[in-house]
C-alpha positions in Angstrom: 12.7 -13.9 25.4 11.1 -14.9 22.2 12.6 -14.2 18.8 11.5 -14.3 15.2 13.4 -16.8 13.0 14.3 -16.3 9.4 11.3 -18.4 8.4 9.2 -16.1 10.6 10.6 -13.1 8.8 9.7 -14.7 5.5 6.2 -15.1 6.8 5.9 -11.4 7.8 7.1 -10.4 4.3 4.8 -12.8 2.5 1.8 -11.5 4.6 2.9 -7.9 3.9 2.6 -8.6 0.2 -1.2 -9.2 0.6 -1.8 -5.5 1.6 -1.0 -4.0 -1.8 -3.0 -6.6 -3.7 -6.3 -6.1 -1.8 -7.6 -3.7 -4.5 -5.1 -4.0 -7.3 -5.2 -7.7 -8.0 -8.4 -7.3 -10.1 -7.1 -4.1 -11.8 -5.8 -5.6 -15.0 -9.1 -7.4 -15.6 -11.2 -4.4 -14.6 -12.7 -3.7 -17.9 -13.9 -7.3 -18.4 -15.1 -7.5 -14.8 -17.2 -4.4 -15.0 -18.8 -5.6 -18.3 -19.7 -9.0 -17.0 -21.0 -7.8 -13.6 -22.9 -4.9 -15.2 -21.4 -2.7 -12.5 -23.2 0.6 -12.6 -20.7 2.8 -10.7 -17.2 4.1 -11.4 -15.0 1.0 -12.0 -12.4 2.5 -9.7 -14.7 1.9 -6.7 -14.0 -1.9 -7.0 -10.3 -1.2 -6.5 -10.5 1.5 -3.8 -13.5 0.5 -1.7 -11.3 -1.7 0.4 -9.2 1.4 1.1 -12.3 3.1 2.6 -12.8 0.1 4.8 -9.3 0.4 6.1 -9.8 4.1 6.9 -13.1 3.3 8.8 -11.8 0.3 10.7 -8.2 1.5 11.4 -9.0 3.4 14.7 -10.8 0.3 16.0 -7.9 -2.0 15.1 -5.5 0.4 16.6 -7.3 0.3 19.9 -7.8 -3.5 19.9 -4.1 -4.3 19.1 -2.7 -3.7 22.6 -5.6 -5.7 24.1 -5.5 -8.9 22.0 -2.0 -8.8 20.7 -0.4 -8.9 17.2 -0.6 -12.6 16.8 -4.4 -12.9 17.3 -5.1 -9.8 15.4 -3.2 -11.1 12.4 -5.0 -14.5 12.5 -8.4 -12.7 12.8 -7.5 -10.6 9.8 -6.3 -13.3 7.4 -9.3 -15.6 7.5 -11.9 -12.9 6.5 -9.4 -11.5 4.0 -9.5 -14.8 2.1 -13.2 -15.3 2.3 -14.4 -11.8 1.6 -11.9 -11.5 -1.2 -12.9 -14.6 -3.2 -16.7 -14.3 -2.6 -16.6 -11.0 -4.6 -16.5 -13.0 -7.8 -20.0 -14.3 -7.2 -21.9 -11.2 -6.0 -24.1 -9.9 -8.7 -25.8 -7.2 -6.7 -23.8 -3.9 -6.9 -24.5 -2.8 -3.3 -23.7 -6.2 -1.7 -20.5 -6.3 -3.8 -19.6 -2.8 -2.6 -20.2 -3.8 1.1 -18.1 -6.9 0.6 -15.2 -4.8 -0.8 -15.6 -2.4 2.1 -15.4 -5.1 4.7 -12.4 -6.6 3.0 -10.7 -3.3 4.0 -11.4 -4.0 7.6 -9.6 -7.4 7.3 -6.7 -5.7 5.5 -6.0 -3.1 8.2 -5.9 -5.9 10.8 -3.3 -7.6 8.7 -1.2 -4.6 8.0 -1.1 -3.2 11.5 -0.3 -6.6 13.0 2.6 -7.2 10.7 4.2 -3.8 11.3 3.7 -4.3 15.1 5.6 -7.6 14.9 8.5 -5.7 13.2 8.4 -2.9 15.7 8.4 -5.3 18.7 11.2 -7.6 17.6 13.6 -5.3 15.7 15.3 -2.0 16.6 17.5 0.6 15.0 19.1 -0.1 11.6 17.7 -3.6 11.6 14.2 -2.3 11.9 14.7 0.2 9.0 16.2 -2.6 6.9 13.3 -4.8 7.6 10.8 -2.0 6.9 12.6 -1.5 3.6 12.3 -5.3 2.9 8.6 -5.0 3.8 8.2 -2.2 1.2 10.0 -4.4 -1.3 7.7 -7.4 -0.4 4.6 -5.3 -0.8 5.7 -4.2 -4.3 6.9 -7.7 -5.2 3.4 -8.8 -4.4 2.3 -6.1 -6.8 4.6 -7.5 -9.5 3.4 -11.1 -9.0 -0.3 -10.5 -8.3 -0.8 -7.9 -11.1 0.9 -10.2 -13.6 -1.0 -13.3 -12.5 -4.2 -11.3 -12.3 -3.8 -10.1 -15.8 -3.1 -13.6 -17.2 -6.0 -15.1 -15.2 -8.3 -12.3 -16.3 -7.8 -13.2 -19.9 -9.0 -16.8 -19.2 -12.0 -15.6 -17.2 -12.9 -12.4 -15.4 -13.6 -14.3 -12.1 -10.3 -16.0 -11.8 -8.2 -13.1 -10.3 -10.5 -13.2 -7.2 -9.1 -16.7 -6.4 -5.7 -15.1 -5.6 -7.2 -13.8 -2.3 -7.1 -17.5 -1.1 -3.4 -17.1 -0.7 -4.3 -15.6 2.7 -5.2 -19.1 4.0 -1.6 -20.3 3.2 -0.3 -17.2 5.0 -2.5 -18.0 8.0 -1.0 -21.5 8.2 2.5 -20.0 8.1 1.7 -17.5 10.8 0.5 -20.2 13.2 3.5 -22.4 12.5 6.3 -19.8 12.4 5.4 -16.7 14.5 5.4 -16.4 18.3 2.1 -15.8 20.1 3.7 -13.3 22.5 3.1 -10.5 25.0 4.9 -7.2 25.0 7.2 -8.4 27.8 8.4 -11.3 25.6 9.3 -9.0 22.6 12.6 -7.3 21.9 11.3 -3.8 22.2 13.5 -0.8 22.1 13.7 0.4 25.7 14.1 4.0 24.6 10.6 3.8 23.2 9.3 3.5 26.7 10.5 7.0 27.5 9.2 8.6 24.3 6.5 11.2 24.5 4.1 11.6 21.6 5.0 14.3 19.1 1.6 15.0 17.5 3.1 17.4 15.0 5.5 14.7 13.6 2.9 12.0 13.7 0.3 14.1 11.8 3.0 15.2 9.3 3.8 11.6 8.6 0.1 10.8 8.3 -0.5 13.6 5.7 2.6 12.7 3.8 1.5 9.0 3.6 -2.0 10.1 2.5 -0.7 12.3 -0.3 1.9 9.9 -1.5 -0.7 7.1 -1.9 -3.1 9.5 -3.7 -0.4 10.2 -6.3 0.8 6.6 -6.5 -2.7 5.1 -6.9 -3.9 7.6 -9.5 -1.9 5.4 -11.9 -3.6 2.2 -10.6 -7.0 3.7 -11.0 -6.6 5.2 -14.4 -4.0 3.1 -16.3 -6.2 -0.1 -16.6 -8.6 2.0 -18.6 -6.2 4.4 -20.3 -3.7 1.9 -21.6 -6.2 -0.4 -23.5 -8.1 2.6 -24.9 -5.0 4.6 -26.0 -2.3 2.0 -26.7 -4.5 -1.1 -27.3 -2.9 -3.0 -24.4 -4.5 -6.4 -23.4 -5.3 -7.3 -19.8 -2.1 -9.3 -19.5 0.1 -6.5 -21.1 -1.5 -4.0 -18.8 -0.8 -6.2 -15.8 2.9 -6.6 -16.9 3.3 -2.8 -17.3 1.8 -2.1 -13.9 4.0 -4.8 -12.5 7.0 -3.1 -13.9 6.2 0.0 -11.8 6.3 -2.3 -8.8 9.7 -3.7 -9.9 11.1 -0.2 -9.9 9.6 0.4 -6.5 11.2 -2.7 -5.2 14.7 -1.7 -6.4 14.2 1.8 -5.0 13.0 0.6 -1.6 16.1 -1.5 -1.3 18.3 1.6 -1.8 16.2 3.9 0.3 18.1 3.5 3.6 21.3 4.5 1.8 19.7 7.6 0.4 18.3 8.5 3.8 21.8 8.3 5.3 23.1 10.8 2.7 20.3 13.4 2.5 18.0 12.7 5.5 14.5 11.4 5.7 12.6 14.6 5.1 14.6 15.4 1.9 14.1 11.8 0.7 10.3 12.2 1.1 10.3 15.5 -0.8 12.4 13.8 -3.5 9.9 11.0 -3.8 7.2 13.6 -4.6 9.5 15.1 -7.3 9.6 11.8 -9.0 5.8 11.5 -8.9 5.8 14.9 -10.6 8.1 13.7 -13.3 6.0 10.5 -13.8 2.7 12.3 -14.4 4.4 15.0 -16.5 5.8 12.2 -18.7 2.3 10.7 -19.0 1.0 14.0 -20.3 3.6 13.7 -23.1 3.3 10.0 -23.6 3.0 9.4 -27.3 5.2 6.4 -27.4 6.3 3.4 -25.4 9.6 5.2 -24.4 7.6 7.7 -22.4 5.6 4.9 -20.8 8.8 3.3 -19.6 9.9 6.6 -18.1 6.5 6.9 -16.4 6.9 3.5 -14.8 10.4 4.3 -13.6 9.5 7.7 -12.1 6.3 6.6 -10.4 8.1 3.5 -9.0 10.9 5.6 -7.6 8.3 7.9 -6.0 6.7 5.0 -4.1 10.1 3.6 -3.0 11.2 6.9 -1.5 8.0 7.6 0.3 5.8 4.8 1.7 8.4 2.4 3.2 10.3 5.4 4.8 7.1 6.9 6.2 6.2 3.6 7.7 9.6 3.5 9.5 9.3 7.2 10.5 5.9 6.5 12.1 7.3 3.7 14.2 10.2 6.0 15.3 7.8 8.8 16.2 5.8 6.5 18.5 6.2 5.2 22.0 5.3 1.6 22.9 2.1 2.9 24.5 0.8 4.7 21.4 2.3 2.4 18.7 -1.0 0.6 17.9 -2.9 3.9 17.6 -0.2 5.5 15.3 0.1 2.4 13.1 -3.7 2.6 12.7 -3.3 6.3 11.7 -0.6 5.4 9.2 -2.9 2.8 7.7 -5.6 5.4 7.4 -3.2 7.6 5.5 -2.0 5.0 3.1 -5.4 3.5 2.3 -7.2 6.8 2.6 -4.9 8.0 -0.2 -5.9 5.0 -2.2 -9.6 5.7 -1.8 -9.3 9.4 -2.5 -7.5 8.6 -5.8 -10.8 7.3 -7.1 -12.1 10.9 -7.3 -9.4 11.8 -9.8 -12.0 10.8 -12.5 -14.0 13.9 -11.5 -11.2 16.3 -12.6 -11.9 15.7 -16.3 -12.8 13.1 -18.9 -9.5 13.9 -20.6 -6.6 11.8 -19.3 -4.1 14.4 -20.3 -5.9 16.9 -17.9 -6.0 14.3 -15.2 -2.3 13.5 -15.4 -1.5 17.2 -15.7 -3.4 17.9 -12.5 -1.6 15.1 -10.7 1.8 16.6 -11.8 0.9 20.0 -10.6 -0.4 18.6 -7.3 2.9 16.6 -6.9 4.9 19.9 -7.5 3.2 21.8 -4.7 3.3 18.8 -2.3 7.0 18.3 -2.9 7.7 22.0 -1.9 5.3 21.7 1.1 6.9 18.5 2.4 10.4 19.9 2.0 9.5 23.0 4.1 7.4 21.0 6.6 10.1 18.5 7.4 12.8 21.2 7.6 10.7 22.9 10.3 10.1 19.5 12.0 13.8 18.8 12.2 14.6 22.3 13.5 
């Protein structure tokens, strides 16, 4: 029976950090990037097009995972992730650049689904929830590091943030050296999963909650790189540090999420996460000072920490071994579909106060809806 060592766990967490950076690593330098590329579409597309690629390729990855295995799928994802990511710095044609960013999403979903499958196959019960929480922390830690580095590199040259994608090659080497190339029979699967039957209602509720949580979280990533420099005069590096602070709060929150779930339950924790999104965007509407911006970062970070890592764990728990690959693909569609849909927030208004007010109202109704939906689901 194969096991994953502590070094292997480190590899899984390091690879997980790549998923959040797929679009956001270039966010702090977005204004300079668009200017130098003469990009003629909404700047947000460069951040969220990989998310559309995830949504399109997720069903295919979900079907292929049981056939080729998590190890091969992960290796097949990391190599094109690195190459498609870095080549974006040299594509001057708008349409080719958009295709490149779209295909990058296909590589990303292969990486994300494979890593989560490793966790599902080798860990059970509280250990699994703990590692899923760690995964959420690693994802946001990646946000902290890569946003900060991307902002600094962007001040030197607008192309430099793209080189961060080459980190995937280091991850590929670690995967080959530290993770087992296994079959399902060699994993430490939870035997109770074999007897599970699929509950489509729970699975779809988790899917919609993931979609809506990421819509609200990513509204900040799509709008703040433009809003902060124009309103507060932030530089690329300061914008990167601010957005990284949101990720720091999310890391701290994710680390405490299992304790909160034990006290109030998973459904209530999800609803509470949406309440914090509401508080974050309501604070942005009133943000006339740095103090309000600090509150915004705290609230939005807590919103992420109480939703996305927990929903990931809930999707695993709602799945049998037979349909795990399909359901993880569905979860990826929700998470990255939410990122992509956040791009369209620009169509609400040209006034950022209106955009953030709309996001706050949306979070209010979603919080109520999720509270009711999960109560019915638990009944």
